[in-house]
C-alpha positions in Angstrom: -64.0 25.9 -32.2 -62.2 23.3 -34.3 -61.0 20.0 -33.1 -57.3 20.9 -33.6 -57.7 23.6 -31.0 -59.2 21.3 -28.5 -56.2 19.1 -28.9 -54.1 21.9 -27.6 -55.6 21.3 -24.2 -55.2 17.5 -24.0 -52.3 16.4 -26.1 -49.6 18.2 -24.0 -50.8 16.2 -21.0 -50.9 12.9 -22.9 -47.3 13.5 -23.9 -46.4 14.5 -20.4 -48.0 11.3 -19.1 -46.0 9.1 -21.5 -42.7 10.7 -20.5 -43.2 11.0 -16.8 -42.2 8.4 -14.2 -45.6 7.9 -12.8 -47.1 7.9 -16.3 -44.8 5.0 -17.3 -45.8 3.2 -14.1 -49.4 3.6 -15.1 -48.7 2.2 -18.5 -46.8 -0.7 -17.0 -49.7 -1.5 -14.8 -51.9 -1.8 -17.8 -49.4 -4.0 -19.6 -49.3 -6.2 -16.4 -53.1 -6.6 -16.5 -52.9 -7.5 -20.2 -50.2 -10.2 -19.7 -52.2 -11.6 -16.8 -55.4 -11.7 -18.9 -53.5 -13.5 -21.7 -52.0 -16.1 -19.3 -55.4 -16.7 -17.8 -57.1 -17.1 -21.2 -54.3 -19.6 -22.1 -55.3 -21.5 -19.0 -51.8 -21.2 -17.5 -51.8 -22.5 -14.0 -51.4 -20.3 -11.0 -49.4 -18.5 -9.7 -48.2 -17.4 -13.1 -51.1 -15.2 -14.1 -51.0 -13.5 -10.7 -47.2 -12.7 -10.8 -47.5 -9.7 -13.2 -50.4 -8.3 -11.1 -48.5 -8.7 -7.9 -45.4 -7.0 -9.3 -47.4 -4.1 -10.7 -49.0 -3.8 -7.2 -45.6 -3.7 -5.5 -44.2 -1.1 -7.9 -47.2 1.2 -7.0 -47.4 0.2 -3.4 -43.7 0.7 -2.3 -43.5 4.4 -3.2 -46.9 4.9 -1.7 -45.8 3.3 1.5 -42.9 5.8 1.6 -45.2 8.8 1.1 -47.6 7.6 3.8 -44.6 7.2 6.3 -43.4 10.6 5.3 -46.8 12.2 5.8 -47.1 10.4 9.2 -43.9 12.1 10.3 -45.5 15.4 9.5 -48.8 14.3 11.0 -50.7 14.6 7.9 -53.1 12.0 6.5 -55.2 11.9 3.3 -56.4 9.6 0.6 -53.0 8.0 0.2 -53.3 6.1 3.5 -56.5 4.5 2.5 -55.0 3.6 -0.9 -52.1 1.9 0.8 -54.4 0.0 3.2 -56.6 -1.1 0.2 -53.5 -2.3 -1.6 -52.2 -4.3 1.4 -55.6 -5.7 2.2 -56.4 -6.9 -1.3 -52.9 -8.4 -1.5 -53.3 -10.3 1.8 -56.6 -11.6 0.4 -54.8 -12.5 -2.8 -57.4 -10.5 -4.7 -54.8 -9.5 -7.3 -57.2 -8.1 -9.9 -58.7 -5.9 -7.3 -55.2 -4.9 -6.1 -53.9 -4.0 -9.6 -57.1 -2.1 -10.4 -56.5 0.0 -7.3 -52.8 0.3 -8.2 -53.9 1.6 -11.7 -56.2 4.2 -10.1 -53.5 5.3 -7.9 -50.8 5.5 -10.5 -53.1 7.1 -13.0 -54.2 9.9 -10.6 -50.5 10.5 -9.6 -49.4 10.6 -13.3 -52.0 13.2 -14.0 -50.9 15.3 -11.1 -47.2 14.9 -12.2 -48.0 16.1 -15.7 -49.9 19.1 -14.3 -47.0 20.1 -11.9 -44.3 19.7 -14.6 -44.8 23.3 -15.6 -43.7 24.6 -12.1 -40.3 25.7 -13.5 -41.4 26.3 -17.0 -41.5 30.1 -16.6 -38.0 30.4 -15.5 -36.9 27.9 -18.1 -38.5 30.0 -20.8 -36.7 33.1 -19.6 -33.4 31.2 -19.3 -33.7 29.9 -22.9 -33.8 33.4 -24.3 -31.3 35.0 -22.0 -28.1 35.9 -24.0 -24.9 34.4 -22.8 -22.4 36.1 -25.0 -21.9 39.7 -26.2 -19.6 41.3 -28.9 -17.4 44.0 -27.4 -15.8 46.5 -29.7 -12.2 47.2 -28.8 -10.4 50.6 -29.4 -8.7 49.2 -32.5 -12.1 48.3 -34.0 -11.8 44.6 -33.5 -14.6 42.5 -31.9 -14.0 40.5 -28.8 -16.6 37.8 -27.7 -17.1 38.0 -24.0 -19.7 36.5 -21.6 -22.6 38.8 -20.6 -21.3 38.9 -17.1 -18.1 40.6 -18.4 -19.9 43.5 -20.0 -19.4 46.8 -18.0 -21.0 50.1 -18.1 -19.9 52.3 -21.2 -18.6 49.2 -23.0 -19.2 49.5 -26.8 -21.1 46.5 -28.0 -22.0 45.4 -31.5 -25.4 43.8 -31.7 -25.7 41.5 -34.8 -28.9 41.0 -36.7 -31.5 38.8 -34.8 -29.5 38.8 -31.6 -30.9 39.5 -28.2 -29.7 42.6 -26.5 -27.6 41.6 -23.5 -27.9 44.8 -21.4 -29.8 48.0 -21.2 -27.9 50.3 -23.6 -28.1 53.3 -26.0 -27.6 53.1 -29.8 -24.6 55.1 -30.9 -24.2 53.9 -34.5 -26.7 52.3 -37.0 -30.3 52.4 -37.8 -32.6 49.5 -37.4 -35.5 48.2 -35.3 -36.0 46.0 -32.3 -38.8 43.8 -31.0 -39.4 44.7 -27.4 -42.7 42.9 -26.9 -41.1 40.5 -24.4 -40.6 43.5 -22.0 -43.4 45.8 -22.8 -46.2 43.5 -23.7 -46.8 45.6 -26.8 -46.5 43.6 -30.0 -44.5 46.3 -31.8 -41.2 46.4 -33.7 -39.6 49.8 -32.6 -37.3 51.7 -35.0 -33.9 52.6 -33.5 -31.5 55.4 -34.4 -28.4 56.9 -32.6 -29.6 58.1 -29.2 -32.4 55.6 -28.9 -32.5 53.5 -25.7 -32.8 49.7 -25.9 -33.7 47.3 -23.2 -32.0 44.0 -22.4 -34.1 41.1 -23.8 -35.1 43.0 -26.9 -34.5 41.3 -30.2 -32.7 43.0 -33.0 -34.1 42.9 -36.5 -32.0 42.8 -39.6 -29.5 45.7 -39.2 -26.3 45.7 -37.2 -26.4 48.2 -34.3 -23.6 49.6 -32.2 -24.5 50.2 -28.5 -23.1 51.8 -25.4 -23.9 49.7 -22.4 -25.8 51.7 -19.7 -26.0 49.0 -17.1 -24.4 45.7 -16.3 -26.4 42.5 -17.1 -27.4 41.9 -13.5 -28.8 45.4 -13.2 -30.6 45.5 -16.5 -34.4 45.4 -16.8 -34.6 41.7 -18.1 -32.5 40.4 -15.2 -34.7 42.3 -12.7 -37.8 40.7 -14.0 -36.2 37.2 -14.0 -35.1 37.9 -10.4 -38.6 39.0 -9.2 -40.2 36.1 -11.0 -37.8 33.6 -9.4 -38.6 35.0 -6.0 -42.2 34.9 -6.6 -42.1 31.3 -7.9 -40.0 30.2 -4.8 -42.5 31.8 -2.4 -45.6 30.2 -3.9 -47.5 28.4 -1.1 -48.2 24.7 -1.6 -51.8 23.8 -2.5 -53.4 20.7 -0.9 -55.1 18.4 -3.4 -58.9 18.3 -3.3 -58.6 14.5 -2.8 -56.4 15.0 0.3 -58.8 17.5 1.8 -61.7 15.2 1.5 -59.8 12.1 2.1 -58.5 13.2 5.5 -61.9 12.8 7.3 -62.9 9.9 5.2 -59.8 8.0 6.1 -60.5 8.4 9.8 -64.1 7.2 9.5 -63.1 4.2 7.4 -60.3 3.1 9.8 -62.7 3.6 12.7 -65.4 1.4 11.1 -62.8 -1.2 10.0 -61.3 -1.5 13.6 -64.8 -1.6 15.1 -65.8 -4.5 12.8 -62.7 -6.4 13.7 -62.9 -5.8 17.5 -66.7 -6.5 17.8 -66.6 -9.7 15.6 -63.1 -10.9 16.3 -62.9 -11.6 12.5 -60.0 -9.8 10.7 -61.9 -10.3 7.5 -64.3 -7.6 8.7 -61.4 -5.2 8.7 -60.3 -6.3 5.2 -63.9 -6.0 3.9 -64.2 -2.4 5.2 -60.9 -1.3 3.8 -61.6 -2.8 0.4 -65.0 -1.2 0.0 -63.4 2.1 1.3 -60.8 2.2 -1.5 -60.8 6.0 -2.3 -60.7 5.6 -6.1 -63.5 8.1 -6.6 -61.3 10.6 -4.9 -58.0 9.5 -6.6 -59.3 9.2 -10.2 -62.7 11.0 -10.2 -61.1 14.4 -9.7 -58.4 14.0 -12.3 -61.0 12.7 -14.8 -63.1 15.9 -14.2 -60.0 18.1 -14.6 -59.1 16.5 -17.9 -62.6 17.0 -19.1 -62.5 20.6 -18.1 -59.2 21.0 -19.9 -60.8 19.7 -23.2 -63.9 21.9 -22.7 -61.7 25.0 -22.1 -59.6 24.3 -25.2 -62.7 24.0 -27.5 -63.5 27.5 -26.2 -60.1 28.9 -27.0 -58.7 28.7 -23.5 -55.5 26.8 -22.8 -55.2 25.4 -19.2 -51.6 25.2 -18.2 -52.0 24.3 -14.5 -55.1 22.1 -14.0 -55.2 22.8 -10.3 -56.2 26.4 -11.1 -59.7 25.0 -12.2 -60.5 24.1 -8.6 -58.9 27.3 -7.2 -60.6 29.7 -9.7 -64.1 29.2 -8.3 -62.8 30.2 -4.8 -61.4 33.6 -6.0 -63.0 36.5 -4.1 -60.6 39.2 -5.5 -60.1 39.8 -9.1 -57.0 41.9 -10.0 -56.6 43.4 -13.5 -53.7 45.0 -15.4 -55.1 47.8 -17.4 -53.7 47.8 -20.9 -55.0 45.0 -23.1 -57.3 43.5 -20.4 -60.1 45.9 -19.5 -59.0 48.2 -22.4 -58.2 47.2 -26.0 -54.6 48.2 -25.5 -54.7 50.6 -28.4 -54.8 54.3 -27.4 -56.4 56.5 -30.1 -55.8 60.2 -30.8 -59.0 61.9 -29.3 -58.2 65.6 -29.6 -55.5 68.0 -30.9 -55.3 71.4 -29.1 -53.2 73.7 -31.4 -51.2 76.8 -30.4 -51.6 79.9 -32.6 -49.5 79.6 -35.9 -49.5 75.8 -36.1 -51.6 73.4 -38.2 -52.9 69.9 -37.3 -51.2 68.1 -40.1 -48.0 69.9 -39.6 -47.9 69.0 -35.9 -48.8 65.4 -36.6 -46.0 64.9 -39.3 -43.4 66.4 -37.0 -44.5 64.2 -34.0 -44.9 61.0 -36.0 -41.4 61.5 -37.5 -40.0 61.2 -34.0 -42.5 58.7 -32.5 -41.6 56.1 -35.2 -38.4 55.6 -33.0 -40.2 55.3 -29.7 -41.6 52.2 -27.9 -44.1 54.3 -25.9 -47.7 53.1 -26.3 -48.8 56.5 -27.6 -46.3 56.3 -30.5 -48.4 53.8 -32.4 -51.5 56.0 -31.8 -49.8 59.0 -33.4 -48.6 56.8 -36.3 -52.2 55.6 -36.9 -53.5 59.2 -36.7 -51.0 60.3 -39.3 -53.0 58.4 -42.0 -51.7 58.9 -45.5 -49.2 61.7 -44.5 -45.5 60.8 -45.0 -43.0 61.1 -42.1 -40.0 63.4 -42.4 -36.3 62.5 -41.9 -35.3 62.6 -38.3 -31.8 62.9 -36.7 -30.3 63.1 -33.1 -33.3 61.2 -31.7 -33.1 60.6 -28.0 -35.5 59.5 -25.3 -34.6 60.1 -21.7 -36.8 59.0 -18.9 -38.7 62.0 -17.5 -37.7 64.4 -20.3 -39.6 62.8 -23.2 -38.6 62.3 -26.8 -36.7 64.8 -28.9 -34.8 65.1 -32.1 -34.3 67.1 -35.3 -37.0 66.7 -37.8 -36.5 68.4 -41.3 -34.1 70.8 -39.5 -36.5 71.8 -36.7 -36.0 70.8 -33.1 -39.0 68.8 -32.0 -39.8 67.7 -28.4 -42.6 65.3 -27.4 -43.0 65.4 -23.6 -45.4 65.5 -20.8 -47.1 68.3 -19.0 -45.0 68.2 -15.8 -41.7 68.0 -17.7 -42.6 70.8 -20.0 -43.7 73.1 -17.0 -40.4 72.3 -15.3 -38.2 72.9 -18.3 -40.2 75.7 -19.9 -42.2 77.4 -17.1 -42.9 80.5 -19.2 -44.9 78.2 -21.6 -47.0 76.5 -18.8 -49.8 79.1 -19.1 -50.4 78.1 -22.8 -51.4 74.6 -21.9 -55.1 73.7 -22.0 -56.9 72.1 -19.0 -55.4 68.7 -18.1 -56.9 65.9 -19.9 -58.4 62.9 -18.1 -56.8 60.5 -20.4 -53.3 60.2 -21.8 -51.7 63.2 -23.3 -48.4 64.6 -24.7 -47.2 68.1 -25.3 -45.4 69.1 -28.5 -42.7 71.8 -28.7 -41.2 72.9 -32.0 -38.0 75.0 -31.8 -38.7 75.7 -28.1 -42.2 77.0 -28.7 -45.4 75.3 -27.6 -47.1 73.8 -30.6 -49.9 71.5 -29.5 -51.3 69.1 -26.9 -52.4 65.7 -28.1 -55.0 63.9 -26.0 -55.5 60.1 -26.2 -57.9 57.6 -25.0 -57.5 53.8 -24.4 -61.2 53.1 -24.3 -62.7 50.2 -22.1 -63.6 47.0 -23.7 -67.2 46.7 -24.8 -69.2 45.5 -21.8 -66.4 45.9 -19.3 -68.6 47.6 -16.8 -71.3 45.0 -17.1 -68.6 42.3 -16.7 -67.3 43.8 -13.4 -70.9 43.8 -12.1 -71.3 40.2 -13.4 -68.3 39.0 -11.3 -70.1 39.9 -8.1 -73.5 38.7 -9.1 -72.5 35.3 -10.6 -69.0 34.4 -9.4 -68.8 35.7 -5.8 -66.1 38.2 -6.5 -66.4 40.8 -3.7 -63.3 42.9 -4.5 -61.9 44.2 -7.8 -58.6 45.9 -8.2 -56.8 47.7 -11.1 -53.0 47.8 -10.9 -51.4 49.9 -13.6 -48.1 51.6 -14.3 -50.1 54.5 -16.0 -50.7 57.8 -14.3 -53.4 58.5 -11.8 -55.8 60.4 -13.9 -56.1 57.8 -16.6 -56.4 54.9 -14.1 -59.0 56.7 -12.1 -61.0 57.5 -15.4 -60.9 53.8 -16.4 -61.9 52.6 -12.9 -64.9 55.0 -12.8 -66.0 54.0 -16.3 -66.1 50.2 -15.6 -67.0 50.3 -11.9 -63.9 49.0 -10.2 -63.8 49.2 -6.4 -60.0 49.9 -6.2 -57.5 51.5 -8.6 -53.8 52.0 -8.2 -51.7 54.0 -10.6 -47.9 54.2 -11.2 -47.3 50.6 -10.0 -44.0 49.0 -10.9 -43.7 45.2 -11.5 -42.1 44.9 -8.2 -44.8 46.8 -6.4 -47.4 45.0 -8.3 -46.0 41.7 -6.9 -46.1 43.0 -3.4 -49.8 44.2 -3.7 -50.9 40.9 -5.3 -49.2 39.0 -2.5 -50.9 41.1 0.1 -54.3 40.6 -1.5 -53.8 36.9 -1.8 -53.0 36.6 1.9 -56.4 38.3 2.6 -58.5 36.1 0.2 -58.0 33.9 -2.9 -57.1 36.1 -5.9 -57.2 35.9 -9.7 -54.9 38.1 -11.7 -55.5 39.0 -15.3 -52.6 40.5 -17.4 -50.9 40.3 -20.8 -47.3 41.6 -20.5 -44.1 40.1 -19.4 -44.0 42.6 -16.5 -47.2 40.9 -15.3 -45.5 37.5 -15.0 -44.4 37.8 -11.3 -47.8 39.0 -10.2 -49.5 36.2 -12.0 -47.2 33.7 -10.1 -48.0 35.3 -6.8 -51.8 35.3 -7.3 -54.0 32.2 -6.4 -54.7 32.0 -10.2 -52.9 33.8 -13.0 -54.7 34.3 -16.4 -53.0 35.7 -19.4 -55.0 37.5 -22.1 -53.8 37.0 -25.7 -51.0 34.8 -27.0 -48.3 37.3 -28.0 -46.0 36.7 -25.2 -44.7 33.2 -24.4 -43.1 34.0 -21.1 -46.4 35.6 -19.8 -48.2 32.5 -21.1 -45.8 30.2 -19.1 -46.3 32.2 -16.0 -50.1 32.0 -16.2 -52.2 29.1 -15.0 -54.5 29.6 -18.1 -54.3 31.6 -21.4 -57.3 33.1 -23.0 -56.3 33.1 -26.6 -58.6 35.7 -28.1 -58.5 38.3 -25.4 -62.2 38.3 -24.7 -64.2 39.0 -21.5 -66.8 36.4 -22.8 -64.0 33.8 -22.7 -62.8 34.8 -19.3 -66.4 34.3 -18.0 -66.5 31.0 -19.8 -63.3 29.9 -18.0 -64.9 30.8 -14.7 -67.9 28.8 -15.4 -65.8 25.9 -16.6 -63.9 26.0 -13.3 -67.1 26.0 -11.3 -68.5 23.2 -13.3 -65.4 21.1 -12.9 -65.4 21.6 -9.1 -69.1 20.9 -8.8 -68.9 17.6 -10.8 -65.6 16.5 -9.1 -67.2 17.0 -5.7 -70.3 15.1 -6.8 -68.1 12.2 -8.0 -65.9 12.2 -4.9 -68.6 12.8 -2.3 -71.1 10.6 -4.0 -68.5 7.8 -4.0 -67.7 8.4 -0.4 -71.5 8.2 0.6 -72.1 4.9 -1.3 -68.8 3.5 0.0 -69.8 4.5 3.5 -73.0 2.5 3.1 -71.0 -0.4 2.0 -68.6 -0.1 4.9 -71.5 -0.3 7.4 -72.7 -3.5 5.7 -69.1 -4.8 5.8 -68.9 -4.1 9.5 -72.1 -6.0 10.1 -70.7 -8.9 8.2 -73.3 -8.6 5.3 -70.7 -7.6 2.7 -67.8 -10.1 2.4 -64.4 -8.8 1.0 -65.0 -10.3 -2.4 -68.3 -8.7 -3.0 -67.0 -5.4 -1.4 -64.2 -5.4 -4.0 -66.8 -5.8 -6.8 -69.1 -3.2 -5.3 -66.2 -0.8 -5.1 -65.3 -1.2 -8.7 -68.9 -0.4 -9.6 -68.7 2.7 -7.5 -65.5 3.6 -9.2 -67.0 3.3 -12.7 -70.0 5.4 -11.8 -67.8 8.1 -10.2 -65.6 8.1 -13.4 -68.7 8.3 -15.7 -70.1 11.2 -13.7 -66.7 13.0 -13.7 -66.5 12.7 -17.5 -69.7 14.7 -17.8 -67.6 17.9 -17.4 -66.7 17.8 -21.1 -70.3 17.0 -22.2 -71.2 20.6 -23.1 -71.9 21.6 -26.7 -73.1 25.2 -26.0 -71.4 28.2 -24.6 -71.4 28.2 -20.8 -71.0 31.9 -20.4 -74.1 33.9 -19.3 -72.4 37.2 -20.0 -72.1 38.7 -23.4 -69.9 41.8 -24.1 -71.8 42.7 -27.3 
């Protein structure tokens, strides 16, 4: 991967650090250290060189004191308490350089966390930015009235200007054009529209003016429903404890016990101060963020953008992997596999008639029909309509053509049901021409190369014990794919709302990772322990995800899982290694062998070693994945 791609992973965090409150505090701490160093080199008498250091320590220490008090009220303790004690102790000893280095470690770690959490509301902001606020309502006299989207009522006639976003679910009544519905369907297609075509709220009009009849109010339209589900999911996301806090809770108790023991046994308060200084939890507070930043850079070099760094430590704990179907385990491009013709019809004739209608549809099979048409030209079509449950129909070259499903045809034309071939395992559509059965088209959305091996690899190498497939497609196709790739569970005909519920239920049972690529996957991604987006075609889905795999490759997904495991392993090495060495130093301090000044120096050596070890996360020049799809 090229270096510019690597920058995608790090530069956003550098910018976030520079613009965040805690980032500015960290920068101010560095400036205070520089000012103090200049004053010392200029041989300015004390206390002037110490004043910038003392001020920087106070700026970091006062908010930290407030957090520790707040945690104490809730009876929770972590690394922050030791950090505060270290700041206070070093200040009482007037070891201002020790104090300001601790302050830098604290503010730097907090700034990294603040930059990581800044995306918490980015999903809803992305949706809000593209939500239309105004609509053009056509009055009976033909004039246009600009109204707010909330004022649009069912059956209002709306004029959609070129490049505008459709404000409500509606039906085209005048004009011919095309709309980009990829935000809602996950399919990167521009769908032609003619009178009778349905359009979804959130779709983007192309270059032609369209006249629409509103089918729903804005708050009832599909786009608003997805925003509502996503907002609910974001609001119900459980808080995650920092790795540093989980480790620091026990470490804090041990450090305080040793410090108090040293003071009580010796009667010398310097023993207490010496223990607390050597116990400064900088390996916890900065070692983990350094490992995370290294992992972000490593992931970016492999075409993976980490949006929430905390996912790197959560990913390795995932025991349930949940997949959307289209575009994840499959290529997302159904292909025409078989054409079963009725007597009196020819293959090219049926394909031309079908494609002439399908060019106006957003259904995933429409693009497969268009590809199968090849060099054949489409015919003019009129009166095109697509009603849910009834299929697509219209007049093509003067002939009434209907593209529908097996159940719908059997219900509407029971006398023709006996003419249908055996039901296909994959996708299919039935073609009627002038009320006569003409053909059945069978399609396949084939699994990705190596998908079965990858599912087996998840259990063998990553500890995943449960794999689930959640899809809106029909049961026969979902079951076919699950059998082909070896999934333990498969659920068909799942709506985005139901998908959210199922992901939430699975997450309560065990940590989950959800993989999807459409905007309707965004709520489920937010509810999962980790959400991963495949591809980069949808910015809202990418915002909802904790990580984005840019080139839609199972190899890259495996790479991400290995990076997460490597980051967690090295971060724990730095944190626990620092704790062990500090613990030895604390024992020496309790015995009076290690005075406070020497303890402070030793602690800084421990910090440097912990940071150097944490930085090893990014020192990888070869692919980490041990799975290859080809």
